[in-house]
Backbone as a ProteinNet text record, in pm:
[ID]
protein_1_A
[PRIMARY]
MKEVKVLGSGCNKCIKTAELIKNIAAENEVPVNIVKETNVEIIMQYGVLSTPAVVIDEVLVHSGSIPDKKKIQSWF
[TERTIARY]
72.1	-7.4	114.4	22	70	86.8	193.9	138.9	152.1	38.3	5.4	-14.8	30.8	48.4	11.1	-65.2	-156.2	-115.3	-13.7	-41.5	-75	-88.2	-164.9	-220.5	-299.1	-429	-537	-564.2	-717.8	-829.4	-783.4	-794.7	-887.1	-973.7	-1019.4	-985.3	-814	-715.4	-713.8	-675	-571.9	-717	-828.1	-911	-999.1	-994.4	-941.2	-855	-757.9	-598.9	-662	-695	-656.3	-790.6	-889.1	-975.5	-984.2	-886.2	-887.7	-763.8	-679	-586.1	-616.5	-748.4	-786.7	-912.2	-924.8	-1084.7	-937.2	-835.9	-763.7	-696.3	-635.9	-636	-714.8	-788.4	-906.5	-959.1	-950.1	-928	-844.5	-719.8	-569.1	-558.3	-638.1	-692.4	-568.5	-521.6	-384.5	-459.5	-446.2	-421.4	-377.4	-352.4	-343.8	-433.4	-288	-337.6	-340.1	-460.8	-439	-424.7	-316.6	-344.6	-331.8	-411.8	-439.6	-345.7	-196.7	-88.4	-167.6	-201.8	-199.5	-120.8	-7.8	44.9	208.4	202.1	252.5	429.1	435.7	595.6	617.8	556.7	568.7	577.4	501.4	473.3	648.4	676.4	801.8	913.7	889.1	1029.5	1047.5	915.6	956.7	1001.4	1035.5	1053.7	996.2	841.5	697.7	751.5	717.3	648.3	541.6	518.9	341.8	249.3	168.6	54.2	-98.9	-54.1	-87.5	-4.6	69.2	191	193.3	179.9	195.2	312	280.9	397.1	404	464.6	435.3	548.2	496.6	657.8	769.2	682.7	828.7	905.6	831.3	908.8	817.3	844.5	782.8	792.7	697.2	670.3	590.8	503.1	424.9	392.6	408.6	379.1	343.1	281	218.4	33.1	39.8	-121.6	-161.1	-299	-372.8	-292.4	-264.4	-186.6	-276.8	-240.7	-374.7	-318.9	-432.5	-440.4	-311.2	-321.9	-219.8	-104.6	-59.6	59.2	73.6	-86.2	-128.5	-89.3	-166	-155.5	2.2	130.2	220.8	285.5	280.6	286.8	220.7	148.9	89.6	131.6
-123.7	-46.1	124.3	198.1	290.2	450.7	544.6	570.3	764.8	823	966	1047.5	1152.3	1312	1380.7	1472.1	1554.6	1670.5	1764.4	1917	1980.5	2096.7	2224.1	2239.3	2345.2	2437.9	2331.7	2267.3	2231.6	2323.6	2408.6	2460.8	2392.6	2411.3	2337.8	2305	2409.4	2271.4	2139.6	2162.8	2027.2	1928.7	1931.4	1895.3	1827.5	1894.3	1816.1	1769.4	1768.5	1678.2	1557.9	1551.4	1414.9	1352.6	1423.7	1327.7	1292.7	1331.8	1325.3	1162.4	1256	1095	938	970.9	828.5	797.1	880.9	836.8	742.3	806.8	749	629.4	592	514.2	374.4	407	339	233.3	386.2	351.6	194.5	245.9	200.2	45.4	52.8	-95.1	-70	51.1	99.9	131.1	28.5	8.3	137.6	333.1	393.2	418.2	496	571.9	763.7	774.8	919.9	1005	1087	1166.7	1280.6	1369.2	1533.7	1562.4	1632.2	1713	1848.8	1881.9	2086.3	2156.6	2072.9	2073.1	2186.5	2270.6	2373.9	2383.3	2290.7	2287.9	2148.7	2016.4	1910.4	1991.4	2060.6	2069.2	2148.8	2214.6	2315.8	2171.1	2105.6	1971.7	1928.3	1920.6	1889.2	1981.1	2104	2203.7	2261.4	2234.9	2276.9	2471.3	2524.2	2653.6	2668.5	2586.8	2627.4	2525.7	2503.4	2411.3	2389.9	2351.2	2186.5	2111	2025.6	1912.7	1757	1703.7	1570.9	1489.1	1395.1	1333.4	1163.1	1128.7	903.8	883.9	786.7	684.6	823.8	871	996.2	1117.3	1101	1163.7	1257.5	1354	1433.5	1502.6	1448.9	1418.3	1582	1641	1729.4	1860.1	1990.7	2114.3	2208.1	2247.1	2439.5	2437.2	2289.1	2312.8	2182.7	2174.4	2023.4	1973.7	1842.2	1753.6	1694	1765.9	1647	1468.3	1448	1342.9	1251.7	1235.5	1190.4	1173.2	1280.7	1340	1204.6	1185.9	1174.7	952	968.4	756.1	740.7	829.1	804.9	741.5	836.4	828	657.5	596.7	428.1	326.9
-3.4	65.7	3.8	-129.2	-104.9	-8.3	82.9	155.6	52.8	60.6	21.6	108.6	130.6	225.9	148	139.9	68.4	119.3	79.5	224.7	152.4	268.4	263.6	353.2	384.6	421.4	482.7	383.5	417.5	288.5	227.8	110.1	7.8	-61.1	-155.3	-291.5	-277.2	-404.4	-348.6	-230.7	-104.5	-171.3	-55.6	-92.5	-227	-354.1	-441.1	-517.5	-504	-506	-465.7	-281.1	-210.2	-305.7	-300.4	-386.2	-553.9	-590.1	-777.9	-706	-608.1	-617.9	-568.8	-487.9	-438.4	-539.3	-646.5	-771.1	-809.9	-868.2	-934.2	-926.9	-828.7	-732.2	-790.6	-756	-691.7	-850.5	-980.7	-1088	-1135.5	-1091.5	-1170.6	-987.4	-919.6	-799.6	-753.7	-710.7	-668.2	-495.4	-388.9	-275	-234.6	-122.8	-103.4	50.8	94.6	269.8	199	239.9	139.8	318.1	382.8	507.5	413.8	481.8	513	639.4	549.6	620.6	665.1	698.5	731.7	879.7	942.9	1026.9	900.7	938.7	860.3	850.4	1030.6	1060.8	1033.4	989.1	901	765.1	698.6	575.9	547.7	623	610.2	620.3	674	653.6	529.6	428.6	287.6	227.2	241.9	196.1	90.5	112.6	-2.1	77.7	-28.2	8.7	-57.7	-120.4	-232.7	-204.6	-157.6	-167.9	-294.2	-300	-242.5	-282.8	-269.3	-292.3	-208.1	-307.9	-304	-241.4	-133.7	-126.8	-120.8	-183.3	-190.1	-142.1	-51.8	48.5	39.5	129.7	170.2	46.4	-79.6	-156.9	-213.8	-204.4	-269.5	-383.6	-454.1	-559	-697	-609.7	-703	-557.4	-637.6	-545.9	-651	-572.4	-644.5	-692.1	-757.7	-797.9	-802.4	-801.1	-850.4	-980.6	-955.2	-1082.4	-1110.8	-1335	-1376.3	-1382.7	-1459.9	-1423.3	-1462.4	-1564.9	-1682.5	-1494.1	-1437.2	-1379.8	-1255.5	-1134.1	-1060.8	-1170	-1212.2	-1283.7	-1288.2	-1376.3	-1322.7	-1198.2	-1136	-999.4	-921.5	-1040.9	-955.2	-1084.3
[MASK]
++++++++++++++++++++++++++++++++++++++++++++++++++++++++++++++++++++++++++++

């Protein structure tokens, strides 16, 4: 199971990013555990300056916008 963290303040873009990841993972039958991280100190530990950001298995893979479907699919 992949550990996916969506980093951000909990804004609409962050919520949409988490929903997209969940839906695309389900479409591709990839088991994921999605965590929404809003703690600024933890977000800064990843070097993120712009959200939403996505961390998969402790690797920062995206930041600054809602990722598109093709990009999300490439993570799985």
